[in-house]
N, C-alpha and C positions, 0 to 999 in steps of 0.2 A: 318752388318748382322751377326747373331749368327750362330754358327756351326750347330745347329739343323735346323734352317731355310734353310741354304744352302743345307743340306742333304735332307730335304723335297722337296725343289725346284728341286734338281737333280733327286730325285726319281719320282716326278711328271712329269718331262720332259721325263724320261725313259718310264713311263707308257703311256704317250700320244704318244710317238714315236712308241711304240709297238702296240698300238691300231690303229694308222694310217697305219702301215705296214700290220696288219691283215686285216683291212677293204679295204685297197688299193689292196691287193692281191686278196681278194674275189671279188671285183668289176671288176678287170681285168679278172679274171677267168670267171665270168658271161658274160662279154662283149665278150670274145673269143668264149664262148659256143654259145651265141645267134647269133654271126656273122658267124656261120657255120664253126667252127674251123676244123671239120672233113669232109669238102666237098671233093668231088672227085677231083675237079680242084686243090684245095690246096695240096692234097696229091701228085698229079702228079708234081706240081711245087716243092714240098719238095724233091721228089725223084730225079728230074732233078738237083736241086741245090746241093743236098748232093753228088750225084755221080759225078757231074761236078767238085766239089771241091776236092773230094777224089781221083779222077782219073786224075785231072789236065787236063781237056779236053779243046781243042781249040774251036773256034766258029763253025766250020763245024762238029766236033764230037758232040758238044752240040746239034746241030740241029738234027742229027741222033738220039741221045738219046731222044730228045723230041718226035720224031715220033714213036720210038720204045715204049716208055713209054705210049703214048696215045693209040697205037694199043694194047698193053698188057692190059691196063685198060679196053678197050672195050671188049676184050676176057674174062677177068675175070668177067665183068658184065654179059656177055652172060651165063657164067657158073652159076653165082648166079641166074639168071632168070630161068635157067633150074632146078636148085636144089631147089628153093623155094617151089614149090608144094610138092616135096618129103619131105622136112623138115616139112611143115605143116601137111602132112599125118602122119609122125612119132609122132608129138606132139598130134594130134587128137587120134591116136591109144593108146598112153601112157595114155591119160586122160580117154579113154574108158576102158582100162584095170584096171585102178585104181578106177574108179567109183563104182563098186559093193562093194568094201571094205569100202566105206565111208558112213557116216550118211548123211541124206538129206541136212542138213545145210552145211556140208563139201563139198558135191557135188556142191551146189550152189556157194560156195566160190572157188572151183576148176574151175568152169566155168568162174568166174571173172578172176582168175589168168591166165587161158588159153587165154582168150581174150586179156589180157594185154601183154602176151608173144607174141602172134601173131601180135599185134599192134607194139611192139618194133621191131620184126623181119621185118615187112614191112617198118617201118621208117628207119631202119638201111640199108636196101637194096633198098631204094627208089632211082629212077634215079635222 
């Protein structure tokens, strides 16, 4: 095999490895996203696992941590539920204040943007 062929073969293997890495990472990211990577239960398990490891907790301490984490999560959700209507009102008021300064086509686009923002807000804070 000539030196040029060996170099081209090595370069081709490098490019294929790079492409596999990029596509593999993207596929893994999509899989994690679709599987609910940011679900509330996963976040609770993450907090428990992380604190258990960092604090070197025994089994009884870990059980207390699980209970406390679950209770805190429920309280945070209650706060989110209380705050959600206020957040929506702030968004609505901001859009109303901005509306008179916009042209009609811009107002229509602002309504679309507002609907998207509210949809993201509801999805983010969905139970």
